[in-house]
C-alpha positions as CSV (number, residue, x, y, z in Angstrom):
1,X,191.3,-57.2,79.7
2,X,193.6,-58.7,77.2
3,X,190.7,-59.9,74.9
4,X,189.1,-56.4,75.0
5,X,192.4,-54.8,74.1
6,X,192.8,-57.1,71.1
7,X,189.2,-56.4,69.9
8,X,189.9,-52.6,70.0
9,X,193.1,-53.1,67.9
10,X,191.2,-55.2,65.3
11,X,188.4,-52.6,65.1
12,X,190.9,-49.7,64.5
13,X,192.6,-51.7,61.7
14,X,189.3,-52.5,59.9
15,X,188.1,-48.9,60.1
16,X,191.4,-47.7,58.6
17,X,191.0,-50.2,55.7
18,X,187.4,-49.0,55.1
19,X,188.4,-45.4,55.2
20,X,191.2,-46.0,52.7
21,X,189.0,-47.8,50.3
22,X,186.4,-45.0,50.4
23,X,189.1,-42.4,49.8
24,X,190.5,-44.2,46.8
25,X,187.0,-44.7,45.3
26,X,186.1,-41.1,45.9
27,X,189.4,-40.0,44.3
28,X,188.6,-42.1,41.2
29,X,185.1,-40.6,41.0
30,X,186.7,-37.1,41.2
31,X,189.1,-37.9,38.4
32,X,186.3,-39.3,36.3
33,X,184.1,-36.3,36.9
34,X,186.9,-33.9,36.1
35,X,187.7,-35.9,32.9
36,X,184.0,-35.8,31.8
37,X,183.8,-32.1,32.7
38,X,186.9,-31.5,30.5
39,X,185.5,-33.6,27.6
40,X,181.9,-32.4,27.6
41,X,182.2,-28.8,28.8
42,X,185.7,-27.6,28.0
43,X,186.4,-29.6,24.8
44,X,182.8,-30.7,24.2
45,X,182.1,-28.2,21.3
46,X,185.3,-29.3,19.5
47,X,184.5,-33.0,19.8
48,X,180.9,-32.5,18.7
49,X,182.2,-30.6,15.6
50,X,184.7,-33.4,14.8
51,X,182.0,-36.1,15.2
52,X,179.8,-34.2,12.7
53,X,182.6,-33.7,10.2
54,X,183.4,-37.3,9.4
55,X,181.7,-40.7,9.6
56,X,182.4,-44.1,8.0
57,X,179.9,-45.7,5.7
58,X,179.6,-48.6,3.3
59,X,178.5,-48.1,-0.3
60,X,177.4,-50.6,-2.9
61,X,179.1,-50.6,-6.3
62,X,177.0,-51.8,-9.2
63,X,178.7,-54.2,-11.7
64,X,178.8,-53.3,-15.4
65,X,176.6,-55.6,-17.4
66,X,178.1,-57.7,-20.1
67,X,178.2,-56.3,-23.6
68,X,176.5,-57.8,-26.7
69,X,178.1,-58.0,-30.1
70,X,177.1,-59.5,-33.5
71,X,179.0,-62.3,-35.1
72,X,181.6,-59.9,-36.7
73,X,182.3,-57.9,-33.5
74,X,179.8,-55.0,-34.1
75,X,178.8,-53.7,-30.7
76,X,175.0,-53.8,-30.3
77,X,174.4,-53.2,-26.6
78,X,176.7,-51.5,-24.1
79,X,176.5,-49.5,-20.9
80,X,176.5,-45.7,-20.5
81,X,177.0,-43.7,-17.3
82,X,173.8,-42.7,-15.6
83,X,173.8,-39.9,-13.0
84,X,171.3,-41.0,-10.2
85,X,170.2,-38.4,-7.7
86,X,169.6,-39.6,-4.1
87,X,169.1,-38.0,-0.7
88,X,170.3,-39.3,2.7
89,X,167.6,-38.3,5.3
90,X,170.1,-38.3,8.2
91,X,172.4,-35.8,6.5
92,X,169.8,-33.6,4.8
93,X,168.9,-31.6,7.9
94,X,166.9,-29.4,8.1
95,X,165.1,-31.7,5.7
96,X,162.3,-29.3,4.7
97,X,164.7,-26.6,3.7
98,X,166.9,-29.0,1.8
99,X,163.9,-30.3,-0.2
100,X,162.8,-26.8,-1.1
101,X,166.3,-26.0,-2.4
102,X,166.5,-29.3,-4.3
103,X,163.1,-28.9,-5.9
104,X,164.3,-25.7,-7.6
105,X,167.2,-27.5,-9.2
106,X,165.5,-30.6,-10.6
107,X,162.1,-29.3,-11.5
108,X,160.2,-31.5,-9.0
109,X,157.9,-30.1,-6.4
110,X,158.7,-30.3,-2.7
111,X,155.6,-32.5,-2.2
112,X,156.8,-35.1,-4.7
113,X,160.3,-35.1,-3.1
114,X,158.7,-35.5,0.4
115,X,156.6,-38.4,-0.8
116,X,159.7,-40.2,-2.2
117,X,161.5,-39.8,1.2
118,X,158.5,-40.9,3.2
119,X,158.0,-43.9,1.0
120,X,161.3,-45.2,2.4
121,X,160.9,-44.1,6.0
122,X,161.1,-47.6,7.3
123,X,164.7,-48.0,6.0
124,X,167.7,-46.7,8.0
125,X,168.1,-42.9,7.9
126,X,171.7,-43.2,6.6
127,X,170.7,-45.2,3.5
128,X,170.2,-43.1,0.3
129,X,166.7,-42.7,-1.1
130,X,166.7,-42.6,-4.9
131,X,164.9,-39.4,-6.0
132,X,165.5,-39.4,-9.8
133,X,167.6,-41.6,-12.1
134,X,169.5,-40.4,-15.1
135,X,169.2,-36.7,-14.3
136,X,171.5,-35.6,-17.2
137,X,174.6,-33.5,-17.3
138,X,172.9,-30.1,-17.1
139,X,171.1,-30.9,-13.9
140,X,174.3,-32.6,-12.6
141,X,176.3,-29.4,-13.2
142,X,173.7,-27.3,-11.4
143,X,173.8,-29.6,-8.4
144,X,177.5,-29.6,-8.3
145,X,177.6,-25.8,-8.2
146,X,175.2,-25.7,-5.2
147,X,176.4,-28.9,-3.5
148,X,177.1,-27.1,-0.2
149,X,173.6,-25.7,0.0
150,X,172.2,-29.3,-0.4
151,X,173.3,-31.4,2.6
152,X,172.6,-35.1,2.3
153,X,172.1,-34.8,-1.5
154,X,174.3,-37.2,-3.5
155,X,174.8,-38.1,-7.1
156,X,176.0,-41.6,-8.0
157,X,177.3,-42.7,-11.3
158,X,175.9,-46.1,-12.3
159,X,176.0,-48.1,-15.5
160,X,172.8,-47.9,-17.6
161,X,172.0,-50.2,-20.5
162,X,172.2,-48.6,-23.9
163,X,170.9,-50.2,-27.1
164,X,173.1,-48.6,-29.7
165,X,170.8,-49.1,-32.7
166,X,167.5,-48.1,-31.0
167,X,164.7,-50.4,-32.0
168,X,166.9,-52.7,-34.1
169,X,166.8,-56.4,-33.2
170,X,164.5,-55.5,-30.4
171,X,162.8,-58.9,-30.2
172,X,166.1,-60.7,-30.3
173,X,168.0,-58.6,-27.8
174,X,165.0,-58.0,-25.6
175,X,165.0,-55.4,-22.8
176,X,165.5,-54.9,-19.0
177,X,163.1,-54.0,-16.2
178,X,163.1,-53.6,-12.5
179,X,163.2,-56.9,-10.6
180,X,159.9,-58.0,-9.2
181,X,159.2,-59.2,-5.7
182,X,158.5,-62.7,-7.2
183,X,161.8,-62.7,-9.0
184,X,163.7,-61.7,-5.8
185,X,162.5,-64.9,-4.2
186,X,164.1,-67.1,-6.9
187,X,167.5,-68.7,-6.3
188,X,168.9,-67.3,-9.6
189,X,168.5,-63.8,-8.2
190,X,170.1,-64.4,-4.8
191,X,172.6,-61.5,-5.3
192,X,170.0,-59.0,-6.4
193,X,168.1,-56.5,-4.3
194,X,165.0,-54.3,-4.8
195,X,165.5,-51.6,-7.5
196,X,167.9,-53.7,-9.5
197,X,167.3,-54.1,-13.2
198,X,167.3,-57.6,-14.8
199,X,166.6,-59.0,-18.2
200,X,162.9,-59.4,-19.0
201,X,162.8,-60.5,-22.6
202,X,164.9,-62.0,-25.3
203,X,168.7,-62.4,-25.0
204,X,168.8,-60.1,-22.0
205,X,166.5,-62.6,-20.1
206,X,167.8,-65.9,-21.5
207,X,171.5,-65.1,-20.6
208,X,170.9,-63.1,-17.5
209,X,173.3,-65.2,-15.4
210,X,176.1,-64.5,-17.9
211,X,175.4,-60.8,-18.5
212,X,174.9,-59.8,-14.8
213,X,178.1,-59.1,-13.0
214,X,179.0,-59.4,-9.3
215,X,178.3,-56.4,-7.2
216,X,181.2,-54.7,-5.4
217,X,181.5,-52.2,-2.5
218,X,183.6,-49.6,-0.8
219,X,184.2,-48.1,2.6
220,X,184.1,-44.3,2.5
221,X,184.5,-41.3,4.9
222,X,181.8,-38.7,4.5
223,X,181.5,-35.2,6.0
224,X,178.5,-33.8,7.9
225,X,176.8,-33.1,4.5
226,X,177.2,-36.7,3.4
227,X,179.8,-35.8,0.9
228,X,182.5,-38.4,0.3
229,X,185.8,-37.1,1.6
230,X,187.9,-40.3,1.3
231,X,187.7,-43.8,0.0
232,X,189.1,-46.1,2.6
233,X,188.8,-49.5,1.0
234,X,187.3,-50.9,-2.2
235,X,186.1,-54.3,-3.3
236,X,185.9,-54.1,-7.1
237,X,182.7,-55.1,-8.9
238,X,183.1,-57.9,-11.4
239,X,181.7,-57.1,-14.9
240,X,179.3,-59.5,-16.6
241,X,180.5,-61.7,-19.5
242,X,180.2,-60.5,-23.1
243,X,178.0,-62.3,-25.7
244,X,178.9,-62.6,-29.3
245,X,175.7,-63.4,-31.2
246,X,175.4,-65.4,-34.5
247,X,173.5,-62.4,-36.0
248,X,175.1,-60.6,-38.9
249,X,174.1,-57.0,-38.2
250,X,174.6,-55.8,-41.7
251,X,172.1,-58.4,-42.9
252,X,169.8,-57.8,-39.9
253,X,169.6,-54.1,-40.6
254,X,168.8,-54.7,-44.3
255,X,166.0,-57.1,-43.4
256,X,164.6,-54.5,-41.0
257,X,164.6,-51.9,-43.8
258,X,162.8,-54.3,-46.1
259,X,160.1,-54.9,-43.5
260,X,159.4,-51.3,-42.7
261,X,155.6,-50.6,-42.9
262,X,155.0,-54.4,-43.1
263,X,153.8,-56.8,-40.4
264,X,155.5,-60.2,-40.3
265,X,158.8,-61.8,-39.8
266,X,162.2,-62.7,-41.4
267,X,164.6,-65.3,-40.2
268,X,167.8,-66.5,-41.8
269,X,170.0,-69.3,-40.7
270,X,173.3,-71.0,-41.7
271,X,172.1,-74.5,-42.9
272,X,175.4,-76.1,-41.9
273,X,175.7,-74.8,-38.4
274,X,172.1,-73.8,-37.3
275,X,173.4,-70.4,-36.5
276,X,170.7,-67.7,-36.8
277,X,171.9,-64.9,-39.1
278,X,168.8,-62.7,-39.0
279,X,165.8,-62.4,-36.7
280,X,163.4,-59.7,-37.5
281,X,159.9,-59.3,-36.1
282,X,157.9,-56.4,-37.5
283,X,156.9,-53.9,-36.2
284,X,159.7,-53.4,-33.7
285,X,159.8,-51.5,-30.4
286,X,162.4,-49.2,-28.8
287,X,164.3,-51.1,-26.1
288,X,165.8,-47.9,-24.7
289,X,162.3,-46.8,-23.6
290,X,162.5,-49.6,-21.0
291,X,165.9,-48.6,-19.6
292,X,164.6,-46.1,-17.1
293,X,161.2,-47.7,-16.6
294,X,158.4,-47.4,-19.2
295,X,155.3,-45.4,-18.4
296,X,151.9,-47.0,-18.0
297,X,150.6,-45.2,-21.1
298,X,153.6,-46.3,-23.2
299,X,153.1,-49.9,-22.2
300,X,149.3,-49.7,-22.9
301,X,150.0,-48.4,-26.4
302,X,152.4,-51.2,-27.1
303,X,150.2,-54.1,-25.9
304,X,147.0,-52.6,-27.5
305,X,148.6,-52.2,-30.9
306,X,146.8,-54.5,-33.3
307,X,150.1,-55.2,-35.1
308,X,151.5,-56.8,-31.9
309,X,154.9,-55.1,-31.7
310,X,155.7,-56.9,-28.4
311,X,155.3,-60.3,-30.0
312,X,158.4,-62.0,-31.4
313,X,156.7,-63.3,-34.6
314,X,159.7,-65.4,-35.5
315,X,159.0,-67.8,-32.7
316,X,155.7,-66.9,-31.2
317,X,153.3,-66.1,-34.1
318,X,151.7,-69.1,-35.7
319,X,150.5,-69.1,-39.3
320,X,149.1,-71.7,-41.7
321,X,152.2,-72.7,-43.7
322,X,150.2,-72.7,-47.0
323,X,152.0,-74.0,-50.0
324,X,155.4,-74.2,-48.3
325,X,153.9,-77.3,-46.6
326,X,153.8,-79.0,-50.0
327,X,157.4,-79.9,-49.5
328,X,156.2,-82.2,-46.7
329,X,153.3,-83.6,-48.8
330,X,155.6,-84.3,-51.8
331,X,158.1,-86.0,-49.5
332,X,155.4,-88.2,-47.9
333,X,153.9,-89.2,-51.3
334,X,157.3,-90.2,-52.7
335,X,158.4,-92.1,-49.6
336,X,155.1,-93.9,-49.3
337,X,155.3,-95.0,-52.9
338,X,152.1,-93.2,-53.9
339,X,153.9,-91.5,-56.7
340,X,157.3,-91.8,-58.5
341,X,159.2,-89.0,-60.3
342,X,157.3,-89.7,-63.5
343,X,153.8,-89.9,-62.1
344,X,151.5,-87.2,-63.6
345,X,148.2,-85.9,-62.6
346,X,145.9,-83.7,-64.7
347,X,144.9,-80.3,-63.1
348,X,141.8,-78.8,-64.7
349,X,141.8,-76.0,-62.1
350,X,139.6,-77.8,-59.5
351,X,138.8,-81.1,-57.9
352,X,135.4,-82.3,-56.8
353,X,135.5,-84.3,-53.6
354,X,132.2,-85.3,-52.0
355,X,129.8,-82.4,-52.3
356,X,132.5,-79.7,-52.4
357,X,134.7,-78.3,-55.1
358,X,138.3,-77.6,-54.2
359,X,139.9,-75.0,-56.4
360,X,143.4,-74.6,-57.6
361,X,145.0,-71.1,-57.3
362,X,145.2,-71.1,-61.1
363,X,141.7,-70.9,-62.3
364,X,142.3,-72.7,-65.6
365,X,144.6,-75.3,-64.1
366,X,148.1,-76.5,-64.9
367,X,147.4,-79.4,-67.2
368,X,149.5,-82.5,-66.7
369,X,152.0,-82.1,-63.9
370,X,154.5,-84.3,-62.2
371,X,155.9,-83.7,-58.7
372,X,158.6,-81.3,-59.8
373,X,156.2,-79.2,-61.8
374,X,153.6,-79.4,-59.0
375,X,156.2,-77.9,-56.6
376,X,157.5,-75.3,-59.0
377,X,154.1,-74.1,-60.1
378,X,152.4,-74.9,-56.7
379,X,149.6,-76.9,-58.2
380,X,146.9,-77.4,-55.6
381,X,145.1,-80.1,-57.4
382,X,148.1,-82.4,-57.5
383,X,148.5,-82.1,-53.7
384,X,144.8,-82.6,-53.1
385,X,145.2,-86.0,-54.7
386,X,148.2,-86.7,-52.5
387,X,146.2,-85.8,-49.4
388,X,143.4,-88.2,-50.4
389,X,145.9,-91.0,-50.8
390,X,148.0,-90.3,-47.7
391,X,145.4,-89.4,-45.0
392,X,146.0,-86.8,-42.3
393,X,147.9,-89.1,-39.9
394,X,150.6,-90.1,-42.4
395,X,150.9,-86.4,-43.3
396,X,151.3,-85.6,-39.6
397,X,154.0,-88.2,-39.2
398,X,156.2,-86.6,-41.9
399,X,155.4,-83.1,-40.8
400,X,156.6,-83.8,-37.3
401,X,159.7,-85.6,-38.6
402,X,160.4,-82.3,-40.4
403,X,160.3,-80.5,-37.0
404,X,156.9,-79.0,-37.3
405,X,154.5,-79.1,-34.3
406,X,157.3,-78.9,-31.8
407,X,159.7,-76.4,-30.4
408,X,163.1,-75.9,-32.1
409,X,164.6,-75.2,-28.6
410,X,166.2,-72.0,-29.7
411,X,168.1,-70.1,-26.9
412,X,165.3,-67.6,-26.1
413,X,162.1,-68.4,-24.3
414,X,158.4,-68.3,-25.1
415,X,158.6,-70.3,-28.3
416,X,155.3,-71.7,-29.6
417,X,155.1,-75.3,-30.9
418,X,152.6,-74.7,-33.7
419,X,150.1,-77.4,-34.5
420,X,150.1,-80.4,-36.8
421,X,146.6,-82.0,-36.6
422,X,145.7,-85.7,-36.5
423,X,142.5,-87.6,-36.3
424,X,143.0,-88.2,-32.6
425,X,143.9,-84.6,-31.9
426,X,140.6,-83.4,-33.4
427,X,138.5,-85.9,-31.5
428,X,140.3,-85.0,-28.3
429,X,140.2,-81.2,-28.6
430,X,137.2,-80.5,-30.7
431,X,135.1,-83.5,-29.9
432,X,134.1,-84.5,-33.5
433,X,135.6,-87.0,-35.9
434,X,138.0,-86.1,-38.7
435,X,136.4,-85.5,-42.1
436,X,138.3,-86.7,-45.2
437,X,137.7,-83.4,-47.0
438,X,139.7,-81.7,-44.3
439,X,142.8,-83.7,-45.3
440,X,142.8,-81.9,-48.7
441,X,143.2,-78.5,-47.0
442,X,145.9,-79.9,-44.7
443,X,147.8,-81.3,-47.7
444,X,148.3,-77.7,-49.1
445,X,149.2,-76.3,-45.7
446,X,145.8,-74.9,-44.8
447,X,143.2,-76.2,-42.3
448,X,144.4,-76.7,-38.8
449,X,148.1,-76.5,-39.7
450,X,150.0,-73.8,-37.8
451,X,153.8,-73.2,-37.9
452,X,156.2,-70.5,-36.9
453,X,158.6,-68.7,-39.3
454,X,161.6,-70.2,-37.5
455,X,160.2,-73.8,-37.9
456,X,159.9,-73.2,-41.7
457,X,163.4,-71.7,-41.8
458,X,164.8,-74.9,-40.2
459,X,162.7,-77.1,-42.5
460,X,164.1,-75.5,-45.7
461,X,167.6,-75.4,-44.2
462,X,167.4,-79.2,-43.7
463,X,166.2,-79.7,-47.2
464,X,169.2,-77.8,-48.5
465,X,171.5,-79.5,-46.1
466,X,170.8,-83.0,-47.6
467,X,168.3,-83.9,-44.9
468,X,170.4,-83.1,-41.8
469,X,168.4,-81.1,-39.2
470,X,170.2,-78.9,-36.7
471,X,169.1,-77.0,-33.7
472,X,169.0,-73.2,-34.2
473,X,171.4,-71.2,-32.0
474,X,171.8,-67.4,-31.3
475,X,175.1,-67.6,-29.5
476,X,178.5,-67.8,-31.3
477,X,180.6,-67.5,-28.2
478,X,180.7,-66.1,-24.7
479,X,183.8,-64.2,-23.4
480,X,184.9,-62.8,-20.1
481,X,185.6,-59.0,-19.9
482,X,189.3,-59.8,-20.5
483,X,188.6,-61.8,-23.6
484,X,188.8,-65.4,-22.4
485,X,186.4,-67.6,-24.2
486,X,184.2,-69.6,-21.8
487,X,181.7,-71.0,-24.3
488,X,181.9,-71.7,-28.1
489,X,178.8,-72.9,-29.9
490,X,178.9,-76.0,-32.0
491,X,176.3,-77.5,-34.4
492,X,173.7,-79.5,-32.5
493,X,172.1,-82.5,-34.2
494,X,168.3,-82.4,-34.2
495,X,167.5,-85.3,-36.6
496,X,167.3,-86.4,-40.2
497,X,164.5,-85.8,-42.7
498,X,162.6,-89.1,-43.4
499,X,163.5,-89.2,-47.1
500,X,165.9,-91.1,-49.2
501,X,168.7,-89.3,-51.1
502,X,167.0,-90.1,-54.4
503,X,163.7,-88.6,-53.4
504,X,165.3,-85.6,-51.7
505,X,167.1,-84.8,-54.9
506,X,163.7,-84.7,-56.7
507,X,162.3,-82.3,-54.0
508,X,165.4,-80.1,-54.4
509,X,165.0,-80.0,-58.2
510,X,161.4,-79.0,-57.8
511,X,162.4,-76.2,-55.5
512,X,165.1,-75.1,-57.9
513,X,162.5,-74.8,-60.6
514,X,160.3,-72.6,-58.3
515,X,162.9,-69.8,-58.7
516,X,164.8,-70.6,-61.9
517,X,162.2,-72.0,-64.3
518,X,160.3,-69.3,-66.3
519,X,157.0,-70.7,-65.0
520,X,158.1,-71.1,-61.4
521,X,156.1,-69.1,-58.9
522,X,159.2,-67.1,-57.7
523,X,160.9,-66.7,-61.1
524,X,160.8,-62.9,-60.8
525,X,163.1,-63.2,-57.7
526,X,165.8,-65.2,-59.5
527,X,169.4,-64.2,-58.8
528,X,171.4,-64.1,-62.0
529,X,174.8,-64.7,-60.3
530,X,173.8,-67.8,-58.4
531,X,171.1,-70.5,-58.1
532,X,168.5,-70.2,-55.3
533,X,165.9,-72.8,-54.4
534,X,162.7,-72.0,-52.6
535,X,158.9,-72.3,-52.2
536,X,156.2,-69.7,-52.2
537,X,153.0,-69.8,-50.2
538,X,149.7,-67.9,-49.8
539,X,148.1,-68.6,-46.5
540,X,144.4,-67.9,-46.1
541,X,143.5,-66.1,-42.9
542,X,140.9,-67.1,-40.3
543,X,137.5,-65.8,-41.3
544,X,137.9,-66.3,-45.0
545,X,137.4,-69.5,-47.0
546,X,139.5,-70.4,-50.0
547,X,137.3,-69.3,-52.9
548,X,138.6,-68.6,-56.4
549,X,135.6,-66.3,-57.1
550,X,136.7,-63.7,-54.5
551,X,137.9,-60.4,-55.9
552,X,141.1,-59.8,-53.9
553,X,141.3,-56.1,-54.9
554,X,138.0,-55.5,-53.1
555,X,138.9,-57.6,-50.1
556,X,139.3,-56.0,-46.7
557,X,143.0,-55.7,-45.8
558,X,142.6,-57.8,-42.6
559,X,141.2,-60.7,-44.7
560,X,143.9,-60.7,-47.4
561,X,146.1,-63.8,-47.2
562,X,149.6,-63.9,-45.7
563,X,152.6,-64.2,-48.1
564,X,155.2,-66.9,-47.5
565,X,158.6,-67.7,-49.0
566,X,161.2,-70.1,-47.8
567,X,164.6,-70.6,-49.6
568,X,168.2,-71.6,-49.5
569,X,171.3,-70.7,-51.6
570,X,173.5,-71.5,-53.3
571,X,171.7,-74.5,-54.6
572,X,174.8,-76.8,-54.8
573,X,176.2,-75.6,-51.4
574,X,173.7,-73.9,-49.2
575,X,175.2,-71.2,-46.9
576,X,172.0,-69.3,-46.1
577,X,168.3,-70.4,-45.6
578,X,165.6,-67.9,-45.2
579,X,161.9,-67.8,-44.1
580,X,159.8,-64.7,-44.8
581,X,156.2,-64.1,-44.0
582,X,154.4,-60.8,-44.7
583,X,151.0,-60.6,-43.0
584,X,148.2,-59.9,-45.5
585,X,150.9,-59.5,-48.2
586,X,148.6,-61.6,-50.5
587,X,151.2,-63.4,-52.6
588,X,154.5,-65.0,-51.6
589,X,155.9,-64.4,-55.1
590,X,155.4,-60.7,-55.0
591,X,155.6,-59.8,-51.2
592,X,157.9,-62.3,-49.6
593,X,160.2,-63.8,-52.2
594,X,161.8,-60.4,-53.2
595,X,162.9,-59.9,-49.6
596,X,164.6,-63.3,-49.4
597,X,166.2,-62.7,-52.8
598,X,167.7,-59.3,-51.7
599,X,169.0,-60.8,-48.4
600,X,170.6,-63.7,-50.2
601,X,172.2,-61.5,-52.7
602,X,173.6,-59.2,-50.0
603,X,174.9,-62.1,-47.9
604,X,176.5,-64.1,-50.7
605,X,177.5,-61.4,-53.2
606,X,177.5,-58.2,-51.3
607,X,181.2,-58.2,-50.7
608,X,182.0,-58.9,-54.4
609,X,182.9,-62.6,-54.0
610,X,182.6,-64.5,-57.3
611,X,180.2,-67.4,-57.6
612,X,182.9,-70.0,-58.0
613,X,184.3,-68.9,-54.6
614,X,181.1,-69.6,-52.8
615,X,180.4,-73.0,-54.4
616,X,181.9,-76.0,-52.7
617,X,181.5,-79.8,-52.4
618,X,178.3,-80.2,-50.2
619,X,179.0,-83.8,-49.5
620,X,182.3,-83.1,-47.9
621,X,180.9,-80.5,-45.5
622,X,177.8,-82.6,-44.6
623,X,180.0,-85.6,-43.9
624,X,182.2,-83.6,-41.5
625,X,179.1,-82.3,-39.6
626,X,177.7,-85.9,-39.2
627,X,181.1,-87.1,-37.9
């Protein structure tokens, strides 16, 4: 009986515990249900309204690209504000009505707008879809007036590249384009994303890592229409670094004017530093056409143009150096002991070699000439004889020592090496042996010889700089946005010309006579206020053989020879060296030399400096560079 009583007591206690627990749980559910009822039914509309009013989003902030200046601080490339129209699909509801209203404001059909949105349907609906870049201030004003009728429509202000002097220095500065999928996979573009614009050509490409800044971001509160109501937090974008080029824009602009309606190239350098003062490739192109994306038809027109406006002729085009190569041939003949300063050769106007007659450019010849006269009057017969004695391989040795046949390693890409032939080269590439008669053409810069205008500029600069060869450079210095210098260019040694001081002086005297002697081939381009030294050249084009009987007035334009001129000045203390080529310009003396003369005059005398102020002791400066 006692055990049964105890069991009843335990059962009553357990049931009371279970009942209490059920009551507590039930009460909790009642409270929860009441709270949910209050939030969803009584206050639901208000909370829904508040949730639609504001949301927090992250926005990317593009970094301003670094600016580009000339050597004197003239701004060449900067950034302007671009108003880019985007739509956020999540906010643009009802989407069809929004697209219809938007199409009326921006002159784009609803179908085109819908295609743009659908093309990005895989991305998150809260991410903006770019509809149109650089819409202009008039369209912007219209959108702002009707902003509340266009939910989800946003206009962002982004920095857009601007080339201040449209078309000027286009091959040097280059242009930008949208980053490609292939580029996105490269380590150097780790911080880029699809749709970004990066350098594609010239300085813009070569110095991309300096010019491209670091992207920033901000946290913003937006309303139901996607409009920004408050900026909560910002991580500032870091602007790119500024480049100061070695280019003298005043000189660059004048060179471009002189090359209008001509096809060819002009390059000028400082012989003592290797700094490039002018780089002109003609015809030029408009870099600003690439800023917003060039059309297919525009690109097709550029690349199909027979004058090759997209080719940087200064470093990419290759031409026979013609009589400018006689500097190399004369050097080789003097150094190899084949001639001395007093050696003379008779020029009757032609030379018979084997079963062929090689003509001099002057039909009746030059008479008795030594090496100085041969250079100044550009006697072909004299250099034919030198070619016979030297042979092609010895000529090639000296040409390569002058920097021909190899890259100069200038700061921008796509430089061509040119070509300096040898016997082995011809056997390897053409499959036949070298013929001795071919050496005569090589000796006067024809035949297989090919050089770039920049190579010839560095060659003549080294001659004027007492044999010291320097690497060409386009960058004077690089600065941060707050003006701190992070890079300063210095002269970079590239080699010495293989010539003794005595023989080099003979070459220099011959080049002085080219411009200053009354029978010199460039005498008409003489500058009265100072002495300039140089060498003319007339390069025969492919498809036409050198023949004195050809009537050049009746010759087709595309078969007319190219006109060369290379020079340095002042003669006693060179401060500028220039290479000019005018395609199908016929004669270096009349087509190319006047351009170099005008640029030399502007650079050295344009600011009124007297001759004695620009003449100094060349030995002192050269010694300081070597040290």
